[in-house]
N, C-alpha and C positions, 0 to 999 in steps of 0.2 A: 654238413654231415659226409663222412668218407669211411667208407667200409663198415657201417654201422655203427661209429664214432661218431659224437657231436663234439665240433671244434671249438675248443674256447678261446675267443679272441674279441679284443675290445668292439664295443657297437660305437660308432660314429656317424654322423650327419652333418651336412654340409650345406650351405647356400640355401635354395627353397625351402629344402624341406626343415632347416634347423630354424627359417623364419616362420614356418606354419605353427610348428611345436610353440614357438616365444609365443605367440597370436593367439593359440588355444589357451595358453598358461594366463597372458593376460588377461583375455576376457572372460578366462574361469574365477579369476580373482577378482575383474569387476564386475560379475554377476554376483559373486560372494559378499562384495562390498554394497551392492545395492540392495539385497535380498535382507541388509540388518537397517534400512534406514526405510521412512514411511513410504508408500506405493505412490508413485507420479501417477499423476491424471488428467482428463479434461473436462474441463467446464463450459455448457451450454448455452449460449444467449440469444436471448430474443429481443429486436427491436422492437421498441417501443415510442418512438419518438415525440408519437401525439402525447405525451405523455410529461414532457419536457420543456419548461418555461423557454420562450424567445424573448430575446431582447438584448440581453447581455449576457456575455459570455467571456469570462476572465478563469482566473485563480478561482477556485470555489469550495466550499466548504460545508457538510451538512449537519443539522443538528435540531434537537426541538427548542428552539430558544423562547418559546412562548410557555411552552410547556400545556399543551395544548392536546397531545399523544400523538400527533403527526410529525411527521420531517419538513422543518425547515430549510432553505438554503440561502447563505450569504456569499455576496459576489464581491473579491476584493479589487475592484476596477477603478476607485478613485476613490474623491474625497465627497462625500462621507461615503462610508461601505455599502453596496446596495444590497438591500435586503429585499430577498422574494418569498412570501407565505403560503403555506399551503393552507388553504381555507377548504379545504377538501376534506377526506378521511385517511384514516392510517393505513386504507387498505386503496383509495382511490386519490390521489394529488388534485386539485383545483390550486395555479398559480397565481398570485397576486403581487406586483411590484408594489410597495408600501414604504412607511416610515421606517428609518432606522432604528433598531435598538443600541447600538452602540453609540449613543450621545457620552461625550466625556471621552471618547478615544480619539487620539488625536492622529491625523492621518501623517505617513510617511511615503517616502515616493517605494514601488513596486511592493509594497505590501502583501504580505499572504499569512494566513492564518488558521489556525485549527483550536475547536472546542471540544472541552471533556469536565466533567465534575470533580474537580480536583480534591475536595474538601468533602466530599460525599454529602452534602447538603440540599440535594435535587436541584440545582440550576448549574447551567454551563458555564464554567470558566473560559477565556480568553487565552491564547498564547497568539504573538504576532511575530513575525520577522521581516527585517524592512532592508530595503537597500542600501548597502557600504556600513550597516551596523552591524558589530561584533559580541553583539548579545541578545538574547530574547525577551519584546516585552510582554510583559505576564499585567492579567489583569482578572482579579477576584470579581466575582460577580456577588454582590454583597446584599444585592436587591431581591428580588424573588422571581420564582421560573416566569411568571407573568409580567412582570415589571423588573427588568434587568436595571441594576444601577453598579458602574465598574469604579475599580479601586487598583490603581497600577501599584503593584510588586516586584521590584527587579531582582528582589533575590531568591527568588523561587529558582531562577536558573542560572543563579550565580556559580561561575565557575564551568557553565558547560559552552565551549566555543562555538561561534558562528562568522562564517569571513565568506565571502564569496557573492553575497546575496543570494536571494531567493531561499529563502529557507524552508518553507512547506512546512511547518510543524505538523505532526499529527500526534494526539495523545490517544494511547491504547494501553492496555495490560499486555504487553509482547511476552511475558516471563510468565504468566498465570499464578501471579500471588497474590491477584485482587486488589491491586492499585495501577495507577495510570503511567507509565512510562511515555517517553518521547521519543518520536522518531522527527529527523530534522534534516531535509534536503540540500542541497547545493547547488551554487551556478555548474559545477561539473559533472552533476548528475548522481554523483556518490550519496548515500546516504549516512549521517550519523546517528549514533544510540546512544542516548542517556537514560538508565535505569532508575527508577526511583527505587531509594533503598528508605526510604521512610514508612507511612502508614496509606491507607485509602483516605483518611482526613487531616495529614501531615504531610504532606510531600518532602521529600529531599532527592534531588537529582544528584547522580554519581558519573559523568560522562566516561563512557565506556569506550568509544572509537566507532571507526569505519565501520560499516556492516559487511561484512565477506559475502561474495557471491553476486554482489550488485554491482556492474560495472560501470564504466565512464556513459552518461549518455550522448548520443548522438547531436541533441538540440541545445537551444536555450532555454531557460528558466522552467526547470523541470517540476512537476508537481505528483504527488502521489496520493493513494489511499489506500487505507489499514483494513482488513477485512477476512475473515474464513470463509475463503471461496468454495473450498470444496468440503466443509463442515465435518471437518478430521479432527477439530479441535485447538489447532493453532493458526495463527495470523499470517495471510500472504499479502503482495505488494502490488498494485496495479504502477504505473510509472508512465507519466508523458511527458512531452519535450515541444516547445516549439519547433514544425517542421519535422517530427516524427510521429510513429504509428504507436499507439500504444502498446506497453511491455507486462509481463506478468512474471513473476517471481515466486514460483512456490514454494513455501516452507516444510521442506523435508524432514526437520527436523522433530522435535516434542516442544509441546505447549512451554515447558521450561527454558530449553536450550533450542534456538531457532537456527536452521540450515537454508539457504535459499538458493534455489538454482533456478535459472530462466525455463519457463516451459511456455511454449506459444501455444499447445492445447489446451492452456485453461482460459483462453480467450477465443475459442470455438464460436462462429457466427456473429462476432463482431467486425463488420464491415464500416470502412471507414473513407469515403471519398477522398481522393487525392491530396486536396489543398486546404488550408487552414487550420489543420487538425492542431491540438497539443496544448491550448491555452487555460487548462484545468482540467482536473478529473477528481472524484472522491467517489468511496462506498458506502452505500446506505441502505436500508431495508424499507424499500418507497411502498412497498405493496404487503408488507406485514406476514411475509409468509416465511420467516426464519433464517433466509440466506440475503446476503447483501446484493444488491441492483449496484449498477454504476452508471453514473452521470460524467460524461467527456463533453467539456467544452471545446469547440473547434474555434472559438474567436467569429469577430463578423456578427456579434450579435446570436448565434446559434449554439442551441446544444442539443445534445444526441442523449439519450437513454435507453440501456440495455438491461431486460429482466433476464437473472439468474435461474436458467433453468434448468437446472440439476447437475452435479457433479457423477462422471462414472472413473472410479478407479480402476488402475492396472495392475495386474499381477506382477510381483514386485521383482519375479525375474524375468519379464518378457521385455521382449525388443523396444516395447513402447517405453519401458523405463528409461533404458539405455538412451534412445535419441531424446527422451525430455532432458535428461541429466545432458547430453555431452552434443547437442548438435551444434 
């Protein structure tokens, strides 16, 4: 201002001042973007290793294979597959290694498997991947929940590619339409997604591609578990590989459209000894309290069990969300 008159001239900023404005604009855009997504948060875990079976520790899958209302465990350590029966209760497991329920399912090298009721007949069916196979081996349970009988059917996952070994198949409803989709790991650590475009009683799988947001794992033989860790209505992913600590990928999308972001805060309280971890992982509600708990096979016969202590959501526009999505 000069002699009471406002001078009109262009306003210019350069150097650090300009960088500061740009950073503010970027941060504002980031906060706006995050506020439109689901909240990131933390899940707190309590060690309960006394509840974990010991003696065999490798790729593992959980499911009520004998239809008695509690969770059993299958370890894919060799031939035959090793079965760990829960002879306790749905809220307090007691483990016994016993006879395998997979009579008639042939052995393959570096096998890994997942269970799910693909025809809604009340018993669990079995998907297996093997080293060097480029297809999924699938077996219908044509018996009963108490007495499984397995019938091979390679047509179920026809057209779903598997390569590189260590497929780590998991069967779960990823898109909220009431039928079971398939998530398939790979040696690289990335995950393939195959959507069930059929029905809950007659599956038909359409290969979608790699899951975005899941980077390459740093170890070999990756396995994963699927479950709604934070009870927000969609499925999250935990992953582990030989020689690496477990990682969690939170689904910050919706039940219908998943969007995965790595969030270490979803594993708060999970303490792992520095050697031998990474042989297998899965999620299951071992104490029947409505949230998924976690079994982690460290190898050398040792398993760790962590109980889900509950989730603490973070406000959408808080710095905690930014750290969870962009750390």
